[in-house]
Structures are given as C-alpha cells and as structure tokens.
C-alpha positions as semicolon CSV with decimal commas, in nm:
position;residue;x (nm);y (nm);z (nm)
1;M;1,934;5,063;6,407
2;K;2,276;5,152;6,272
3;K;2,520;4,881;6,176
4;N;2,851;4,979;6,028
5;S;3,047;4,664;5,951
6;W;2,927;4,392;5,718
7;T;2,987;4,032;5,814
8;D;3,022;3,749;5,565
9;A;2,679;3,630;5,684
10;D;2,526;3,973;5,608
11;I;2,669;3,969;5,257
12;A;2,545;3,613;5,205
13;K;2,195;3,721;5,311
14;L;2,215;4,023;5,079
15;R;2,301;3,792;4,789
16;E;2,028;3,545;4,881
17;Y;1,758;3,810;4,911
18;A;1,862;3,977;4,584
19;T;1,869;3,642;4,403
20;N;1,518;3,572;4,531
21;G;1,395;3,901;4,385
22;R;1,358;4,111;4,699
23;S;1,369;4,488;4,658
24;A;1,631;4,704;4,829
25;Y;1,363;4,825;5,071
26;R;1,275;4,474;5,184
27;I;1,639;4,371;5,211
28;A;1,710;4,680;5,421
29;A;1,424;4,594;5,656
30;A;1,535;4,233;5,686
31;L;1,898;4,322;5,759
32;G;1,826;4,627;5,976
33;R;2,017;4,862;5,749
34;S;1,942;5,167;5,539
35;V;1,839;5,134;5,175
36;A;2,143;5,341;5,077
37;G;2,368;5,102;5,269
38;I;2,211;4,804;5,095
39;R;2,254;4,960;4,751
40;T;2,615;5,061;4,823
41;M;2,718;4,716;4,942
42;A;2,530;4,548;4,658
43;Q;2,722;4,760;4,409
44;R;3,056;4,684;4,579
45;Q;2,978;4,312;4,576
46;H;2,844;4,317;4,217
47;V;2,500;4,208;4,336
48;V;2,206;4,316;4,120
49;I;1,896;4,428;4,307
50;K;1,590;4,477;4,092
51;S;1,372;4,778;4,158
52;G;1,021;4,740;4,292
53;Q;0,886;4,852;3,953
54;A;1,087;4,587;3,770
55;L;0,958;4,322;4,008
56;R;0,597;4,434;3,961
57;T;0,639;4,433;3,582
58;K;0,787;4,082;3,589
59;F;0,505;3,959;3,814
60;N;0,238;4,115;3,593
61;E;0,391;3,961;3,280
62;E;0,395;3,619;3,444
63;V;0,032;3,654;3,550
64;R;-0,115;3,841;3,252
65;G;0,134;3,778;2,975
66;P;0,364;4,029;2,803
67;R;0,235;4,381;2,771
68;S;0,199;4,479;2,410
69;I;-0,040;4,694;2,214
70;D;-0,212;4,526;1,926
71;R;-0,387;4,807;1,744
72;E;-0,613;4,568;1,555
73;H;-0,737;4,395;1,869
74;T;-0,784;4,614;2,172
75;A;-1,004;4,598;2,479
76;H;-1,252;4,816;2,287
77;D;-1,311;4,566;2,008
78;D;-1,656;4,419;1,978
79;P;-1,715;4,047;1,919
80;S;-1,771;4,098;1,546
81;G;-1,407;4,203;1,509
82;R;-1,482;4,565;1,426
83;T;-1,299;4,832;1,622
84;A;-1,528;5,041;1,836
85;G;-1,588;5,387;1,700
86;L;-1,498;5,306;1,342
87;S;-1,756;5,237;1,078
88;S;-1,695;4,987;0,801
C-alpha cells in the first residue's frame, strides 16, 4: 500500500509509536508505509526511532541486568571461587 502524504494524525502516531519503543519495521507495518518512508519522516520531524538491536539490548538489560565482563567471576567459576582451568 503506497501512501504519499502524511496527515497530522499519521505524524502523531509515528511519534507515539517511537516514544513507546517500537522499531521502524513495526511502525511501518502499523501505518501501512515503507520503512524508508518512516525513517525519512522521523528524521524530518526530529523523532528518534531506536533500532531493533537497541530495543533488544535494553530489554535484556532490564531482565538480566547490565552486560559486563567480570574476569574474576565468570560463568566458569566453581563454587570454591577458583577460576576453572587455573590451578592455585
């Protein structure tokens, strides 16, 4: 479906969806427009749309906590506190 002109209601929906964290792909599907059209109008309207990867990272951090590597305590540590593979 090809829509050329943007109504005020379309732009309001674009802003709402972006604010709620929807990706450009989901916004495009909801508004019946192309992803490129969504990104272009978002840029013209100064609307920030997070990428799918950014949304997944944010979700994972909320669920699992921030992703950091602690070299002293990894998934391979044994209960005694020694790092697997290293002798003391």
